[in-house]
N, C-alpha and C positions, 0 to 999 in steps of 0.2 A: 553357256546358252548358245543356241543356234544362231549363227550370223545371218543377218537379213540384208538383202540387197536394197540400195536406196530406191525409193519409188520413183523419184524424178531427179534430175540434176539440180544442184543448188541454184536458187534464184539469183544469187549474186548480191543480195542485200543483207546477208547475215553478218552482223558486225564482228562476231568472233572469228568468222572465216576471213574477212577482209584484213583483220589484224594479223592473222597468221600468214596470209599471203604476203603482206608487206614485209614481214620479218624474214621470210624464206626465199622470196623471188630472186634476191641478189646473192644468196649464200652459195659458196663453192662446195665442191664435193661431188664425186661421181656416183654415189649411191646413198639414198635416203630411205629410212624406214619411218613411215607415218603410222603411229600406233595409238590405240585406245579402244574403248568399248564401242559397240555398234551405235549408230545414231549420232555420231559426232562429225561426220562428213569426211572421212578419210578418202573415199573415192573422189568426191567433188574437189577436195583440196589437191589431190594428186593430179587430176585432170587440169585444174587451174594452173598448177606449177608447170606441168608439161607444156601447156599453151604458152605460158610466159617465156619459158626457155626457148621455144621455137618461134616466137612471135617476131615479126619484122620491126615492130615499133613498141616493144615492151616498155612500160614505165614502172615507177615505184610500187604501184598497186597491182602489177601483173600485166597480162596480155591486153592489147588494145581492143580486140574483139572485132576489128573491121578489115584487117589486112588479109591477103591471100592465104597465109598460113593459118590464121584463126578460122577462116571460112573452111579450109580443108579439114580442120579438126571437127568443126561443127557438123560437117556432112560425112565424117568418118572415113576420109580418103587420104589423110596426110601420109606422104611417102616416108617421112622420117620419124613417125610415131608408131611404135609397136605396142599393142595392148594385149597383155598376156593374162587371160582369165579362164575359168571353167567355161565350157561351151554354153551351159545354161545361163551364166552371167552375161556372156557376149550377146546372146539372143535377147535377154531381158533389157539390156542397156543399149541395144541398137547397133552393136559393132558386128562387122561381117566375120563369118567363119572362114578358115582356110578353104581353098578349093577342094582338096581331097576330103576334108571333114564334112563340108557341105554336101558333097556327092554321096558320102556314106549315109548321112542322116536323111537326105532326100530319098535314097533308095531303101530306107528303113532297115539297113544292115545293122544299125545300132541306134541307141538313144543318145542325145547330147550328154556329154560327160559333166559330172558335178565336181570333178577335180581338174587341176591344170595338167593336161596330158604331156607326157615326155616328148611326144612328136611335136607339139606346139613349142616346147622349150627348145628343141633342136632347130626349128625354123627361126626362132628368135636369135639363137647364137649365130646363124647364118646372116641374119639381118644386121647384127652388131658388127660383122666383119666387112660389110659393104660401105661404100663411101656415102656421105650425106647427099641427098638429092637436091636440097635447097641451100646448102652451105651454112646452115645454122646448127649443125650437129644433129644427133639422134637421141631419142628418149624411149626407154622401155618402161611401161607402166604395168605393174603386177598387182592384181587385186581379185579376190582376197588372197594375200600372199600365203596365208596358212593353208590354202587349198592345194599347195604343191605337195605331192607325196615325196617319199625319201628319194626315189630315183630322179624326179624332176628337180628337187633341191640340189642334189649332187651335180646334176648336169649344169645348173646355173652357177655353181660355186666357183668354178675356174674362171668363168667370164667376169664374175664379181671381183675376183682376185687380180686379174690382169685384163682390165677392160680396154677396148679400143679407145684411141685418144679423144674421139668426139662423141662418145655415147655416155648417157647418164641414166641411172636407174631410179625409179620411184616404186618402192614396195609399200603398199597400203594394207594394213592388217587390222582386224577386229579381234584377233586372238594371237598376239605376237609371241606369247609364251609357247605356242605350238610350233613356231619356226625353229629350225635347227640352229643351235648356238653358233655354228660356223657361219651361217647366213647372217644372223643378227650382228655378229662381231665385225662384219665387213661393211656395215651400213652406219651412217650417222643417224642418230635417233631423234625424232621429233615426236614428243608426246602431245596428242591433240588437246587443245584448250577445251575446258568444260565451262560453258557460259554460266554466269550467275543467274539466280532465279529472276531478278528484275529484268535483266537483258533478255532472257529467254521468253518471259511472259510478254514483254513489249513486242518482240519479234512475232510471236504467235498471234497477238492481236492484229499486227500489221497484215498477217496472212488471212484475216477475216474471221478468226475464232472469237467468240465472246469471252468475257473475263472468266466466267464459270467454266466453259469448255477448256480454255487454255490452262486454267489451274488444275483441273482434274486430269487432263491428258498429259500435262507435264509431270504430274506426280506418277501417273501410270507408266510413263516412260523412264522413270528414275532420274528425271531432270535433264533429259536429252531432247531439245526442242525439235530437231529434225525427225526423231522417232515419234514424237507427239503428233507432228503433222502427218506422218505416214499412217498412224492410227486413224486420224480424221479422214484421210483420203480413202482408207479401206472400209469406212463405215463403222468403225469401232469407236463410237462417240462417248461423251461423258456419261450419259444415262446408262448406256450398256455396261460401261466399266464399273460404275457405282453399284449396279445390280448384279454384277458377276458373282460375288461370293454367295449371295442367296440362291442364284440359279445353279451354282455348283452344288450347294448343299441339298437342293431338291433333285439333283440329277437331271436337270432340264436340258435334254439334248436339242430341243428346238431353238434354244437361245444361241446355239453355236452351229447352226445348220450351214452357214456360209463360211465358216472358218476353216482354214487349213490346219493340218495336224501341228506344224511348227507354231502357228499362232496360238492354238489352244495350249500347247505345252508351255509356251512362254508365259501365258496368263496364269496357268496352274502353278508354275514354278514361283511366280511372284506372290500368289496367294499363300502357298506353303511357306515361303520365306517370311511373310508378315505374320502368319500364325505362329511360327517358331519364335520370332522376335517377341511377340506378345506373351507367349508361354514362358519366356525367360525374363519378362518384366521390362522389355525395351519397347519403344514406340514403333509402330509399323512404318514402312517406307512407301509402299505403292498404293495403299488404301487408307482411308480414315478409320479410326477405331470403331466408330459406329456402323461401318459398312461390313465389318468382319463377323463371321459366325461366333457362337459361344466358344469359349476356350476349350481346346481339345487336349488329349493326352500328348505330352511332349514326345514320348516314345513313338506313338503312332505317327505323329507329324514328321519326326526324323526319318522313320522308315519310308513314309510317303515321299519325302524329298529325295531319298536315295533312289527310289523307283523312278521318279521323274528324270533324274540325272541319267539313269540307264536308258530310258525311253528316248531322250534327246539324241543319243548316238545314232538312232535309226529313224529320226523324225522325217527325213526326206525320202525314205524308201517308199516304193509304191504299194503300201498296204491299202486294204479297203478302209477308206476314211471313216465311214460310219461305225464299223466294228471297233476301230482303234479309239474313236471318241467315246464310244460306250464303255470300253474297258477303262479308259482314263478317268471318266466321271465316276465309274464304280469305285475305283481306288480312292478317288477324292472323297466321296461320300463316306466311305468306310473310315478313312482317317479322321474326318471332321466329326464323326459321330462318337468317337471314343472319348471318354472322360477320365481324367485322373481322379481316383477316389481317395478317401482318407487313408493314412498309413494303417496297414493291417487288414484292410477290407478285402473281401474275396473278389472285388472287382477292380483292384488296384493294378498298377503296371505289371507286377510279377504274374498276376493271374492272367492278364492279357497275353503275356508271352507264352504261357503254357496252354492256352485254350485256342482252338481254331476260330478263325474270323467268322463273325455272324454274316449270313447272306444278306445282300442288299436287295431290297424289293424294287 
């Protein structure tokens, strides 16, 4: 599924994040890989660790938050912290671009890159070879690390193998399986903690969500509370999520008029996932059973899931959003309208495979 950038920095009161910070802040090692699915706070934990390692008065719980080093990180000007991200992520999270990259984008010579560019990697290697400006060592934060292409990953590899004495690396990834094995093998792995339902719901209520909204959005996010809060901030509330299967079945484009293509693909993928689970006799994960449409053909649902997987590979391309959404909802309605008939019926799965799809009105 398409990785999502965090909507905001962590608030600092997430108990599962504090527990991980306490475990990792004092650990040794020149390269760490923070891995897990999106919505668990990889970026926030990486930034918190970088702050702790560079802090003038770090304690067992991490950075002090008040020293000159912490202030420099908060205003994105720390001389000993290098943040290596796609240009789109740098802009979204408030980090400055390199001078040359900023000039090219300002001059409209090109658009911000969605991958970690090899030019930025080379600048990072030069950063690693310089002395620490404040005497606390240097840190390179790479996020999302899976956005390095093959050339960028190979450029980083030698520095990971033979790092300068005072530089440490933090690779944060939401799809660590996409990283080159040679990169993974040179990092110590930390698998992100997945908070239990009670802890997650309690934290969501502390953020101002009602019991009902917290429960629905936590289920919608697959149990990831930061992802649930992102849904709430983006206006995708509980009522909208509960009514989503019916809106998809109707082909109601108006229900998704403010959604981006990645958001719609994510929701459709979860709907197809739950429909397949129910067709196989398993309970759904993201929706309640009563929110789902009538059972559909397992073959049609499987074909639909494969189409969604293919569509996700180009979800961030600048297609005409309205046309893409119309096509996606057309596929969804077609899959959800298919029914498995009794064995030997002329409308069974075999007949569907031999017959062209019926047009969607």
